[in-house]
N, C-alpha and C positions, 0 to 999 in steps of 0.2 A: 646544442641540443635544446629542444622545446619542452618546457615543463607543462604538464597537464594541470589545468585549474579546475577544481570542482565547482561547477556552477549549479546552484540548486535549480531543480526542474520546477517549472510552474505547473500548477494544476490547470486543467482545461477550464475555461470560463463557464459559469453556470448559465443555463438558458434563462432568459428573462421570464419572470413569473407574471402571470396575468393577475391583476388585482381582484380580490374577492368582491363581488357585487352584492351589496346588502340591500335587500328589498325593504325590510322593515327598519325603523329607527333603532339605534343601539343604546340610546341613553334616554332618560326621562325628558330632557329638554327637547329631543326630537319628537317625542310623542306629544308634548305640550304644544309644540309648534304646529303639528298636524291638527290637533284639536282646535287651536286658535284659528287656523285657516278655515276649518269647518264652521266654527261659530261666526267668523267674520263674513263668510259667504252666506251663511244661513240668515244673518240679520237682514240681508237685502232680499230675502224671500219672505221672512216673517213680518218685517215692519210695514211693507205695503198691505199685507193682509190685515194687520191691526188697524192701519189707517182706514181701510175700506170698511171694516166692521164697526169701528167705534168713532168715526168722524162726526156723526150726528150727536152722540152722547158726550164725548169729551173733545172739545175744540182744539186742545193742544196737539192731538194726533194729526190734525189737518194743517199744521204749520210747518215751519222750517226746522223744527226740533227733530223730527223723526229722521230725515236725511242726514242731519249732523251726527246723530247717534250712530247711524249705520256707517258713516264715513270714519268716525273716530274708532269704532270697533275694528273695521277692516284695515285701517292704517296701523293699528297696534298689532294686528295679526301679521300684516306684511313685514313690519319691523322685526317682530319676533322670529319670523321665518328667515329673514335675511341674516339675523344674528345667529340663528341656529345652523344655517348652512355654511356661512363663511367664518364666523368667529368660533363657534363651538364644534365645527368639523362633523356635523351630522350629514354625511353625504349619501344617505340612503335614497333609493328611488322614490319612495313616498315623500320624503322631505323636499327633494328637488322638484317633483311634480306639484306639490303644494305651493312651493315658492313660485313656480312658473305660472300658476293659476292666480294666486292671490296678489302678487305684486302688480301685474298689469291691471287687474280689477281695482286695486286700491288707487292706482294712478287715474284710471278712468273715472271712478266715482268721486274722487277728490276734485278733479277738474269740473265734473258735472255739477256737484253741489256748490262749489265755490263760484262757478259761473252763474248758477241760478241765484245765489246770494247777491252777487254783484249786479246782476240784471234785474233784481227785484221781483223775481217770479214767485 
């Protein structure tokens, strides 16, 4: 004779949930990273205007100082955006777009300014 064994029934598997897409940053570091991206890109709009307006009055604006300031600011913004997305897990759409815009711009401006510095322009 065969004895019946009580086998616990498994519940049906849950359907996979789609992850919630956050458009806005969820932490202050995410907002700071977006602001840093705006300031970093904004320096490359404002500094040439300052150079154009004040090059005759203040000779320091017509030197290599202004592009170096812009490069340092945008590199810091790109670094903070990279840390925000990968280390601090700010995976909002705004943070990812800010990173996708600022990181290539930082690389481009760094090569541009360093190349001008090496070339003596």
